[in-house]
VEXVEX-793915 format. One line per field, with one value per residue (C-alpha): residue in three letters; x, y, z. Coordinates in steps of 0.05 Angstrom, whole numbers. Example, Ala and Ser with C-alpha at 12.3 -4.5 7.8 and 13.67 -1.06 7.14 Angstrom:
BEGIN
aa: (ALA,SER) $
X: (246,273) $
Y: (-90,-21) $
Z: (156,143) $
//
This chain:
BEGIN
aa: (MET,SER,ASP,ALA,GLY,GLY,VAL,VAL,CYS,THR,THR,CYS,SER,ARG,HIS,CYS,ARG,LEU,PRO,ASP,GLY,ALA,THR,GLY,PHE,CYS,ARG,ALA,ARG,ARG,ALA,GLU,ARG,GLY,ARG,VAL,ILE,ALA,ALA,ASN,TYR,GLY,ARG,ILE,THR,SER,LEU,ALA,LEU,ASP,PRO,ILE,GLU,LYS,LYS,PRO,ILE,ALA,PHE,PHE,LYS,PRO,GLY,GLY,TRP,ILE,LEU,SER,ILE,GLY,SER,TYR,GLY,CYS,ASN,LEU,ARG,CYS,PRO,PHE,CYS,GLN,ASN,ASP,GLU,ILE,SER,GLN,HIS,GLY,GLY,ASP,GLU,VAL,PRO,CYS,ARG,THR,THR,THR,PRO,ALA,GLU,LEU,ALA,ASP,LEU,ALA,ALA,GLN,LEU,ARG,ASP,GLU,ARG,GLY,ASN,MET,GLY,LEU,ALA,TYR,THR,TYR,ASN,GLU,PRO,LEU,VAL,GLY,TRP,GLU,PHE,VAL,ARG,ASP,CYS,ALA,ARG,GLU,ILE,ARG,ALA,ARG,GLY,MET,SER,ASN,VAL,LEU,VAL,SER,ASN,GLY,CYS,ALA,SER,GLU,GLU,VAL,VAL,ALA,VAL,LEU,ALA,PRO,LEU,VAL,ASP,ALA,ALA,ASN,ILE,ASP,LEU,LYS,GLY,PRO,SER,GLN,ARG,TYR,TYR,ASP,TRP,VAL,GLY,GLY,ASP,PHE,ALA,SER,ALA,CYS,ARG,THR,ILE,ALA,MET,LEU,HIS,GLY,SER,GLY,CYS,HIS,VAL,GLU,VAL,THR,THR,LEU,VAL,VAL,PRO,GLY,ARG,ASN,ASP,ASP,ASP,ALA,ASP,MET,ALA,ALA,THR,ALA,ASP,VAL,VAL,ALA,SER,ILE,SER,PRO,ASP,ILE,PRO,LEU,HIS,VAL,THR,ARG,PHE,PHE,PRO,ARG,TRP,ARG,MET,ALA,ASP,GLU,GLU,PRO,THR,PRO,VAL,ALA,THR,ILE,ARG,ARG,LEU,ALA,ASP,VAL,ALA,ARG,ASN,ARG,LEU,ARG,HIS,VAL,LEU,VAL,GLY,ASN,CYS) $
X: (-1589,-1552,-1551,-1501,-1452,-1451,-1483,-1489,-1475,-1522,-1495,-1469,-1473,-1417,-1466,-1398,-1417,-1379,-1358,-1373,-1316,-1290,-1285,-1315,-1275,-1279,-1237,-1284,-1348,-1345,-1392,-1405,-1453,-1499,-1505,-1454,-1426,-1390,-1321,-1295,-1354,-1326,-1250,-1225,-1157,-1169,-1202,-1188,-1223,-1228,-1253,-1326,-1291,-1244,-1290,-1306,-1369,-1379,-1452,-1468,-1448,-1387,-1327,-1350,-1304,-1332,-1303,-1289,-1276,-1251,-1241,-1211,-1238,-1267,-1308,-1271,-1200,-1185,-1115,-1104,-1128,-1117,-1125,-1101,-1065,-1130,-1179,-1143,-1124,-1164,-1163,-1104,-1054,-1077,-1070,-1146,-1173,-1240,-1299,-1364,-1428,-1431,-1367,-1358,-1425,-1400,-1333,-1364,-1410,-1343,-1307,-1375,-1372,-1294,-1286,-1346,-1360,-1411,-1421,-1390,-1368,-1359,-1303,-1226,-1242,-1313,-1355,-1408,-1379,-1388,-1469,-1489,-1434,-1449,-1515,-1510,-1470,-1513,-1570,-1534,-1498,-1581,-1599,-1548,-1579,-1513,-1505,-1478,-1443,-1424,-1363,-1376,-1364,-1440,-1432,-1476,-1551,-1616,-1628,-1566,-1574,-1653,-1634,-1586,-1612,-1661,-1604,-1547,-1546,-1501,-1466,-1405,-1418,-1353,-1375,-1321,-1335,-1390,-1405,-1404,-1347,-1311,-1330,-1304,-1237,-1238,-1285,-1354,-1419,-1439,-1515,-1513,-1469,-1517,-1580,-1548,-1535,-1609,-1640,-1595,-1621,-1690,-1687,-1673,-1593,-1552,-1516,-1455,-1403,-1339,-1305,-1232,-1202,-1158,-1105,-1120,-1188,-1235,-1208,-1240,-1292,-1345,-1333,-1340,-1405,-1433,-1415,-1447,-1506,-1513,-1516,-1561,-1607,-1616,-1619,-1576,-1572,-1526,-1450,-1401,-1321,-1277,-1212,-1138,-1107,-1036,-997,-1009,-1015,-1016,-1008,-952,-914,-963,-968,-1013,-1064,-1051,-1090,-1114,-1152,-1181,-1211,-1227,-1271,-1302,-1320,-1357,-1389,-1420,-1455,-1505,-1497,-1495,-1449,-1378,-1313,-1250,-1204,-1125,-1103) $
Y: (-1789,-1855,-1930,-1986,-1955,-1890,-1826,-1785,-1711,-1664,-1595,-1611,-1645,-1690,-1722,-1755,-1820,-1825,-1879,-1855,-1809,-1798,-1723,-1708,-1688,-1614,-1632,-1591,-1632,-1702,-1761,-1769,-1810,-1822,-1747,-1705,-1637,-1575,-1600,-1524,-1504,-1435,-1445,-1386,-1382,-1318,-1246,-1179,-1114,-1104,-1053,-1084,-1071,-1127,-1184,-1157,-1123,-1054,-1036,-1046,-995,-978,-938,-986,-1030,-1105,-1144,-1211,-1284,-1350,-1424,-1471,-1526,-1526,-1572,-1551,-1572,-1501,-1517,-1439,-1433,-1358,-1390,-1464,-1447,-1456,-1483,-1538,-1568,-1597,-1575,-1607,-1576,-1495,-1458,-1434,-1396,-1419,-1363,-1368,-1328,-1284,-1258,-1250,-1207,-1164,-1148,-1135,-1085,-1055,-1044,-1012,-968,-945,-959,-955,-1034,-1047,-1125,-1195,-1226,-1298,-1307,-1334,-1407,-1435,-1412,-1455,-1525,-1492,-1456,-1480,-1429,-1381,-1388,-1369,-1322,-1276,-1285,-1251,-1197,-1185,-1180,-1122,-1092,-1105,-1138,-1204,-1218,-1283,-1293,-1369,-1409,-1428,-1492,-1523,-1555,-1522,-1533,-1501,-1438,-1434,-1425,-1375,-1338,-1292,-1274,-1257,-1183,-1182,-1234,-1255,-1310,-1344,-1367,-1408,-1427,-1434,-1506,-1572,-1588,-1528,-1549,-1618,-1591,-1552,-1605,-1570,-1572,-1513,-1523,-1517,-1446,-1422,-1446,-1405,-1342,-1349,-1361,-1307,-1254,-1272,-1266,-1197,-1210,-1160,-1203,-1200,-1255,-1260,-1303,-1312,-1323,-1374,-1375,-1437,-1454,-1401,-1335,-1336,-1295,-1358,-1371,-1298,-1299,-1354,-1341,-1263,-1310,-1351,-1287,-1250,-1302,-1287,-1218,-1165,-1110,-1168,-1138,-1189,-1182,-1207,-1222,-1232,-1302,-1305,-1363,-1400,-1470,-1524,-1471,-1432,-1439,-1413,-1341,-1285,-1272,-1214,-1145,-1144,-1202,-1186,-1123,-1153,-1213,-1141,-1112,-1180,-1184,-1115,-1137,-1174,-1148,-1069,-1073,-1105,-1095,-1113,-1144,-1156,-1105) $
Z: (-2817,-2775,-2793,-2784,-2831,-2797,-2790,-2858,-2853,-2895,-2886,-2959,-3026,-3009,-2945,-2922,-2881,-2810,-2773,-2698,-2677,-2764,-2781,-2851,-2916,-2892,-2826,-2788,-2779,-2729,-2718,-2643,-2605,-2675,-2695,-2738,-2690,-2719,-2684,-2700,-2665,-2615,-2652,-2673,-2723,-2745,-2718,-2748,-2761,-2832,-2889,-2909,-2979,-2965,-2966,-3019,-3011,-3046,-3041,-2972,-2915,-2960,-2918,-2861,-2814,-2797,-2739,-2783,-2757,-2785,-2756,-2799,-2849,-2921,-2959,-3027,-3048,-3101,-3117,-3109,-3035,-3015,-2939,-2942,-2876,-2840,-2897,-2912,-2842,-2778,-2712,-2684,-2738,-2729,-2665,-2650,-2586,-2563,-2555,-2554,-2587,-2530,-2528,-2597,-2590,-2536,-2568,-2632,-2593,-2554,-2617,-2650,-2592,-2601,-2670,-2707,-2725,-2762,-2736,-2742,-2813,-2828,-2870,-2881,-2880,-2908,-2846,-2866,-2843,-2781,-2788,-2723,-2695,-2758,-2731,-2658,-2665,-2720,-2668,-2613,-2667,-2679,-2616,-2608,-2667,-2706,-2777,-2800,-2867,-2899,-2938,-2974,-3024,-3023,-3027,-2974,-2956,-2973,-2903,-2877,-2925,-2906,-2834,-2840,-2895,-2848,-2808,-2860,-2877,-2935,-2967,-3017,-3049,-3090,-3159,-3180,-3250,-3305,-3296,-3258,-3296,-3262,-3198,-3203,-3209,-3140,-3111,-3099,-3131,-3178,-3157,-3094,-3100,-3149,-3102,-3048,-3089,-3107,-3031,-3002,-3055,-3048,-2973,-2975,-2961,-3005,-3039,-3084,-3124,-3135,-3186,-3189,-3260,-3261,-3319,-3372,-3333,-3328,-3365,-3436,-3460,-3464,-3388,-3363,-3407,-3372,-3305,-3314,-3343,-3279,-3243,-3285,-3280,-3213,-3218,-3257,-3202,-3159,-3166,-3192,-3166,-3227,-3187,-3206,-3183,-3159,-3148,-3074,-3048,-3099,-3154,-3132,-3192,-3232,-3261,-3234,-3282,-3330,-3312,-3378,-3374,-3310,-3349,-3417,-3382,-3339,-3397,-3420,-3356,-3360,-3413,-3372,-3309,-3280,-3232,-3244,-3206,-3215,-3154,-3145,-3198) $
//
């Protein structure tokens, strides 16, 4: 959508209006000749063969390995960001290597033969700010008979999720907290995240959800009950990972979440959901 005031990016609910040459809030999308492009397309900052459980995904091909890639940029500003070195920076601030979807898919297939790799995971930064690269890689991976895994905050437009959902085999979506009030703190959109979980689940994708418990922010029983209710309203069979905060980025001086708090809140969630796991404990 373009007019004299610039072009509007519709990738997420921020709807950044960008004059030609300007970069959006996410630092990954740029206005160029009346349209918005993914400036981080094919630019990889992170590449590793990980256990699938690290995503974290517990119930999709457990015990397997997956080639995991990250780029740069994010449309949220979580003050506790665990990957701020890449997610909170632009392309001129982080070292990148450039690759193509076909090259990554070929590498994934090579690692399938050598190490039992199951496919490609889009993770580390927020992959949906560069959704076109996810789409193109996912098509190449599918053509080779392998799996696509998405790890995302879920704050993307319905149109973007509709394009990707048929291509994604498994996903872990961060549900940051139980309300828009919490999402105002991290700079996101609660409704978008909930809709993404529902759309992926409805498409037949295997979906798991993670909630990071931050002391003083979303660590009481009512918060967890509300979060679990959101997930259960989509399906009580969706696994929820209740994970422990550790000091990072703008919250580097805070204390980690007590392990006892994580275990207590997991029990709260189990009143509503069939599969609740604890993480970082």
